[in-house]
N, C-alpha and C positions, 0 to 999 in steps of 0.2 A: 622793305619795310625800314621802322624808323620808328625808339621809341625815345621821347624825352623827358626831364622832371622840371617841372615848371612851379619856381616862387612867387607871388603875386604880393607885392603891399600894395597901403593903400586903404581906401575906405569901402574894403569888400568883406565884410563880415556883415549880418542885419541886412543885404541889400537883394537876397536872393542870389548871388552869385554861383553861390555852390551846383542849385539848382536848376541856375540858366545856361551855367558849364557842360551839365551833362546831358541836357537836353542838344546844348549844338555840337557836341563830342556824338552823341549816338547818329544825329543828321548826318555826318560827315562820315560815320561807321566807323570811327576809334574806337579802343578797346583803353583802357584804366581804370584810374579815380580821381576822387578831387576830396578833400578836407581842410576845414580849418587848421591853420596853426599855431602854434601856445603862444607864436609871438602877434599874433591879431591880424597875419596877413592868409594865404589861403594858399593851399599847395595841392598840384595837382601831375597825374603819369598819367600820358597821353601815347598811342603806340598805335601807327597804322601808316598807308600810306602818304609820301612824305607831301602831298597837296592837300593832303587833309591835315596833318599836321601844320602847315603854313597857315592854314587857313583858321584852325586852332589858334594858334598862336597870337593871329593878328586878334583874332577874339578878344583872347585874353588881355590885349593892348588898351582894350576899351570898357569890356566889361558889359554885364547890363548897364537900364538907365540910372540906377540909382548908387551907381558906385563908382568912385575917382580912385582910378589905377594910377598911381606912383612909380611904379620898376616892375617889371618881370625878369626874373633870372634865369635863363635856360642851361640847361646841363644834359648833354645826349649822354644814354645809354643804350644799354647790349639789350634788344628789342629779347622778349622774351615767352612770346606766344599767346600773348594775353588773350582771354573773350571778354568780352561787355563789358558796358562801364556803369561804376555803381559812387557812390556818395559814401563816404566814410567816415569816422567819427575820431 
């Protein structure tokens, strides 16, 4: 089990990044959340198996079709046993 906090910068608000992110995370069987960050980026926490986390991080570097990701910062955290994935504000 692994947990990461991700900060994504670039053109990532107003391009369905959060919705697409949540759909992909659920497809990969990950738990956590995603939200718009006050600085204009997107922040997310993903928890699950290594392969799912790695696939999600690869997705975050690309994002949905209208996004332009400039940078993805990843910080490892201690897993908490989170259940489900949600979009928060």
